[in-house]
C-alpha positions as CSV (number, residue, x, y, z in Angstrom):
1,M,-22.9,-11.2,-6.1
2,P,-21.5,-9.1,-8.7
3,G,-18.7,-10.6,-11.4
4,P,-15.3,-10.8,-11.1
5,F,-12.8,-7.8,-10.4
6,R,-11.2,-6.6,-12.5
7,S,-7.6,-6.8,-13.2
8,R,-4.8,-4.7,-11.3
9,G,-4.4,-1.0,-12.3
10,R,-2.1,1.1,-10.8
11,I,-2.0,3.5,-8.0
12,A,1.0,6.1,-7.2
13,P,2.8,5.1,-4.2
14,A,3.6,7.4,-1.8
15,V,7.0,6.2,-1.9
16,A,8.3,7.7,-4.7
17,A,7.6,10.6,-3.0
18,I,10.7,10.4,-0.8
19,A,13.0,8.2,-2.6
20,A,15.8,11.6,-2.1
21,L,16.3,10.3,0.9
22,L,18.1,7.4,0.4
23,A,20.3,9.7,-1.2
24,L,20.8,11.3,2.7
25,S,23.9,10.2,4.6
26,G,25.6,11.0,7.8
27,A,24.2,13.0,10.9
28,C,20.8,13.5,12.0
29,A,20.2,17.3,11.0
30,P,17.4,18.9,11.7
31,A,14.6,19.2,8.8
32,T,12.8,22.7,7.8
33,G,10.6,23.7,5.3
34,A,6.3,23.2,5.1
35,E,3.7,22.4,3.8
36,G,1.4,25.0,2.3
37,P,1.9,27.9,0.7
38,A,3.1,29.4,4.0
39,P,7.1,29.0,4.7
40,S,7.9,28.1,8.3
41,A,10.2,25.2,9.1
42,V,9.2,21.3,10.5
43,P,9.4,20.2,14.0
44,V,12.3,17.4,14.8
45,V,12.1,15.4,17.8
46,N,15.5,13.5,17.3
47,G,17.4,10.7,19.3
48,P,19.4,12.9,21.7
49,G,22.5,15.0,20.3
50,C,21.7,14.0,16.5
51,A,19.8,17.3,15.7
52,R,18.4,20.0,17.1
53,P,15.0,21.1,17.1
54,T,13.6,23.7,14.4
55,V,10.6,26.1,14.7
56,L,7.6,24.6,15.2
57,D,4.9,23.8,12.4
58,P,1.8,22.5,14.1
59,R,0.9,20.5,10.5
60,V,4.4,17.9,10.2
61,T,6.6,16.5,13.0
62,I,9.4,14.5,12.3
63,T,11.6,12.0,14.5
64,T,14.9,11.2,13.8
65,F,16.7,8.0,15.5
66,R,20.1,6.2,16.7
67,S,21.1,3.4,16.6
68,T,21.4,1.4,19.3
69,E,25.1,1.7,19.2
70,G,24.4,5.8,19.5
71,R,25.4,6.8,16.2
72,C,23.1,8.6,14.7
73,V,20.7,6.9,11.6
74,P,21.3,8.5,8.8
75,A,17.6,10.7,7.7
76,G,17.1,8.1,4.0
77,R,17.5,4.8,6.3
78,L,14.8,5.6,9.0
79,L,12.3,8.5,10.1
80,H,9.0,8.6,11.8
81,V,6.3,11.2,10.3
82,R,3.5,12.9,11.4
83,C,1.8,15.4,9.2
84,G,-0.6,16.9,11.1
85,D,-2.5,16.3,13.7
86,R,-5.3,14.1,13.3
87,L,-4.0,11.6,10.4
88,D,-2.0,8.3,11.5
89,P,1.8,8.8,11.5
90,V,3.8,6.9,9.3
91,V,7.6,5.4,9.2
92,L,9.7,5.5,6.1
93,V,12.5,2.9,6.1
94,G,15.2,2.8,3.3
95,S,16.4,0.4,2.2
96,R,20.5,-0.7,1.3
97,T,19.0,-3.2,-1.3
98,G,15.3,-1.8,-2.8
99,S,12.7,1.3,-2.5
100,P,12.2,2.3,0.9
101,K,8.9,1.0,2.8
102,L,6.3,3.0,4.0
103,F,4.6,1.3,7.1
104,L,1.5,3.4,8.5
105,G,0.5,3.2,12.8
106,G,-2.7,4.7,14.5
107,R,-5.7,3.2,13.2
108,F,-3.4,0.5,11.0
109,A,-1.4,-0.4,14.7
110,V,-2.4,-3.8,16.1
111,P,-1.1,-4.0,19.6
112,V,1.3,-6.8,21.0
113,A,2.8,-7.3,24.1
114,S,6.4,-7.0,22.3
115,P,8.3,-7.3,18.9
116,P,9.4,-11.3,18.3
117,Q,12.6,-12.2,19.0
118,E,14.1,-12.1,15.6
119,A,13.0,-8.3,14.8
120,G,16.4,-5.9,15.9
121,V,15.7,-2.2,16.8
122,V,16.8,-0.4,14.1
123,G,16.2,3.3,15.9
124,E,15.8,4.7,19.4
125,A,14.7,8.3,19.7
126,Q,12.6,10.3,22.7
127,D,9.6,7.8,23.8
128,V,9.7,6.0,20.6
129,R,11.8,2.5,19.9
130,V,11.5,0.5,16.3
131,S,12.3,-3.3,15.4
132,M,12.0,-4.9,12.3
133,S,14.1,-7.8,10.8
134,A,17.2,-8.4,9.5
135,D,15.8,-9.2,6.3
136,E,13.7,-5.7,5.8
137,S,10.3,-8.0,5.1
138,D,6.9,-6.1,6.1
139,W,6.8,-6.5,9.4
140,L,7.8,-3.7,11.5
141,Y,7.1,-2.4,15.3
142,V,7.1,0.8,17.0
143,A,7.4,1.0,21.0
144,E,5.8,4.1,22.3
145,E,4.5,5.1,25.6
146,D,1.5,3.7,25.6
147,G,2.9,0.6,24.4
148,V,4.4,-1.8,21.4
149,A,1.9,-1.6,18.1
150,R,3.1,-3.6,14.5
151,W,2.5,-1.6,12.4
152,L,0.6,-1.9,9.0
153,S,3.1,-2.2,5.3
154,L,1.5,0.0,2.7
155,P,1.9,-1.8,-0.6
156,G,4.4,-0.7,-3.6
157,P,3.6,0.0,-6.7
158,G,1.5,-1.6,-9.3
159,A,-0.4,-3.2,-6.1
160,V,-3.4,-2.2,-5.9
161,S,-6.4,-1.9,-8.8
162,T,-8.0,1.7,-9.6
163,P,-10.0,2.3,-8.5
164,P,-9.6,-0.2,-5.4
165,E,-11.1,-3.5,-5.0
166,A,-12.6,-4.5,-1.7
167,L,-14.6,-7.8,-1.0
168,L,-16.7,-7.5,2.2
169,M,-18.3,-10.3,4.5
170,G,-19.9,-10.3,7.9
171,D,-23.2,-11.1,9.2
172,S,-26.3,-9.1,9.8
173,I,-24.2,-6.1,11.0
174,L,-23.2,-5.6,7.7
175,A,-26.0,-6.6,6.0
176,G,-27.9,-4.3,7.8
177,S,-25.5,-1.5,6.9
178,E,-24.9,-2.5,3.0
179,P,-26.2,0.2,0.8
180,F,-24.8,2.1,2.9
181,V,-20.9,1.2,2.9
182,S,-21.5,0.8,-1.1
183,S,-22.5,4.7,-1.3
184,A,-19.5,5.3,1.4
185,L,-17.0,3.5,-1.2
186,E,-18.7,4.6,-4.6
187,E,-15.6,5.0,-6.0
188,W,-14.5,1.6,-5.5
189,S,-14.9,-1.9,-7.1
190,T,-16.5,-3.3,-3.9
191,R,-18.8,-6.4,-3.3
192,I,-20.4,-7.5,-0.5
193,D,-21.3,-10.6,1.5
194,A,-22.9,-10.7,4.6
195,V,-25.8,-12.8,6.1
196,I,-27.4,-12.5,9.3
197,G,-26.3,-14.7,11.9
198,R,-23.0,-15.7,10.2
199,P,-20.6,-17.6,12.1
200,S,-16.9,-17.6,11.6
201,A,-16.9,-20.9,10.4
202,A,-18.8,-19.7,7.4
203,G,-16.3,-17.0,6.6
204,V,-13.6,-19.5,6.1
205,A,-14.8,-21.1,3.1
206,L,-15.9,-17.6,1.7
207,A,-12.5,-16.6,2.0
208,A,-10.7,-19.4,0.6
209,E,-13.1,-18.9,-2.9
210,S,-12.4,-15.2,-2.6
211,A,-9.2,-15.8,-3.0
212,L,-9.2,-16.9,-6.0
213,V,-10.0,-13.5,-7.1
214,P,-8.0,-11.8,-4.8
215,P,-9.5,-7.8,-4.4
216,D,-7.6,-5.5,-2.5
217,V,-8.9,-5.2,0.6
218,A,-11.0,-8.2,2.3
219,V,-13.1,-6.5,5.4
220,V,-14.0,-9.4,7.6
221,E,-16.7,-8.2,10.3
222,L,-17.4,-11.7,11.3
223,G,-17.7,-13.0,15.6
224,T,-20.4,-11.4,16.7
225,N,-22.3,-14.7,16.3
226,D,-19.7,-17.5,17.7
227,A,-19.8,-18.3,21.3
228,D,-16.0,-20.2,21.3
229,P,-13.0,-17.9,21.3
230,V,-11.1,-21.1,20.8
231,A,-12.4,-22.0,17.0
232,F,-13.2,-18.4,16.2
233,R,-9.2,-18.3,16.5
234,A,-8.9,-21.6,14.2
235,H,-12.0,-20.1,11.9
236,A,-9.7,-16.8,11.4
237,D,-6.7,-18.0,11.5
238,G,-8.0,-19.6,8.1
239,I,-9.5,-16.3,6.7
240,L,-6.4,-14.4,7.3
241,A,-4.6,-17.5,5.4
242,S,-6.6,-17.5,2.7
243,F,-5.7,-13.0,2.5
244,A,-2.4,-14.0,3.4
245,A,-1.4,-12.0,-0.5
246,L,-3.5,-9.1,0.3
247,P,-2.4,-5.6,0.6
248,L,-4.6,-4.9,3.3
249,V,-7.2,-6.9,5.4
250,V,-9.3,-5.1,8.1
251,W,-11.1,-7.1,10.7
252,V,-14.0,-5.4,12.1
253,N,-14.1,-6.6,16.7
254,V,-17.1,-7.2,18.4
255,H,-19.8,-4.1,19.8
256,S,-22.1,-7.3,22.1
257,P,-22.4,-7.4,25.6
258,A,-22.7,-11.4,25.5
259,P,-20.3,-12.8,27.4
260,P,-17.7,-14.4,24.6
261,A,-17.4,-11.0,22.9
262,A,-14.3,-9.6,25.4
263,A,-12.7,-12.8,24.7
264,V,-13.2,-13.2,20.8
265,N,-12.2,-9.7,21.0
266,R,-8.7,-11.1,21.8
267,E,-8.8,-13.7,19.5
268,I,-8.9,-10.9,16.8
269,R,-6.1,-9.1,18.5
270,L,-4.3,-11.9,18.3
271,A,-4.9,-13.2,14.8
272,A,-4.6,-9.9,13.4
273,A,-1.1,-9.6,15.1
274,S,0.5,-12.8,13.7
275,V,0.2,-11.5,10.3
276,P,1.8,-8.2,8.6
277,N,-1.3,-7.1,6.4
278,A,-4.0,-6.5,9.0
279,A,-5.6,-4.0,10.7
280,I,-8.1,-4.2,13.2
281,A,-11.7,-1.8,13.1
282,N,-12.5,-0.9,16.2
283,W,-15.9,-1.1,16.3
284,N,-16.4,-2.2,19.9
285,A,-15.1,1.0,20.5
286,A,-17.2,3.3,17.8
287,A,-20.5,1.7,17.9
288,P,-22.8,4.5,19.2
289,A,-24.9,4.0,22.0
290,A,-27.8,5.8,20.8
291,D,-28.3,4.3,17.5
292,L,-28.6,1.1,18.8
293,S,-31.7,-1.5,19.9
294,A,-32.2,-3.0,22.7
295,D,-29.6,-5.9,22.2
296,G,-26.8,-3.6,22.8
297,V,-26.2,-5.4,19.5
298,H,-27.7,-3.8,16.4
299,L,-28.1,-0.9,14.8
300,S,-31.6,0.4,15.5
301,P,-33.8,0.9,12.1
302,G,-32.5,4.8,10.9
303,H,-29.5,4.2,12.5
304,E,-27.1,2.0,10.1
305,A,-25.8,4.3,8.4
306,A,-23.8,4.1,11.1
307,F,-21.8,1.3,10.5
308,A,-20.4,2.0,6.8
309,Q,-19.8,6.1,8.7
310,F,-17.7,4.3,10.5
311,L,-16.0,1.9,8.3
312,A,-15.3,3.4,5.2
313,P,-13.2,6.8,7.1
314,L,-10.6,3.6,7.3
315,L,-10.2,2.4,3.9
316,L,-10.4,5.7,2.6
317,A,-7.1,6.8,4.5
318,W,-5.5,3.7,3.7
319,R,-5.9,4.4,-0.1
320,A,-5.0,8.2,0.6
321,A,-1.9,6.9,1.6
322,I,-1.1,5.2,-0.8
323,G,-1.9,7.7,-3.2
324,G,0.3,10.5,-1.6
325,R,-1.8,12.5,0.4
326,G,-3.5,12.2,4.0
327,A,-1.0,10.6,6.3
328,T,1.4,10.4,3.4
329,R,0.9,14.2,2.0
330,C,4.3,16.0,3.4
331,L,6.5,13.6,2.7
332,G,7.4,15.4,-0.3
333,T,7.8,18.1,1.5
334,V,9.9,16.7,4.1
335,A,12.2,15.5,1.7
336,A,12.8,18.4,0.1
337,A,14.3,19.7,3.9
338,A,16.0,17.3,4.3
339,R,17.4,17.6,1.4
340,T,18.0,21.6,1.5
341,S,18.8,20.9,5.2
């Protein structure tokens, strides 16, 4: 096993790109401007009556909001932004007492039945409702046409090392793809601990030990070898508790024809939704059937790279968003457009 991770470095937070939004107040005016050299307008989907949509730019969309009392929410207080059709959406929440917060949706959102009672609605727009606790914590919920989800809070300044540090713990799925995962994350500092046949019970002590020298990201690929969903949930909660201080925990769900798999995946979803720093890597949906062996679980010889090709883009997208790229690449443009609108 590699030695301890290096101490934290600094990575430029994307919140710096939109700090100027905090100065905005008043009505939800339309935002204009575009990312890139060609001047064009940013489309704005608004709370009814707050502003008029501008000429569409296919790369960027902005949603402004009304409060439950019908007042326009200032752009510096709440925005929903998508920097590109294939990029994860972002919600920007301006704080009255500190730095603005960014929340990632899309692949990083964990479905929930409904927001908890303590989460109040902070903004409503066409087909979007955003809820957050009164203390402006890391818990944010977004209700859209396809359901409600808890979105992932992006870390602030100095919270992530350079290069990012990742612990990956799992069973035979990860073990078979280990060299490919390391290669796909070559710009990261990685530690991989994968054992064939490992159940989630074995991950509890490993997580507690690993948290003593915490990485930036923990990837947990466990559950395939579990037969009891109730016991699995207890183990999952213990693992997540050990990683509570990490900026990100990614749990890879189970792809298996075994009867317990569906129930285990349900517990993964519920466990991930119960903490603010977890996301789910949906291997159950992404596992390529043509690349699997006859057991429907393991990748066939020569196809082990498929797991790395599935997992690495999620981690790379998270890192990019923190650095003002990918999902957050247009936020500087959005801030400038809002200032001049």
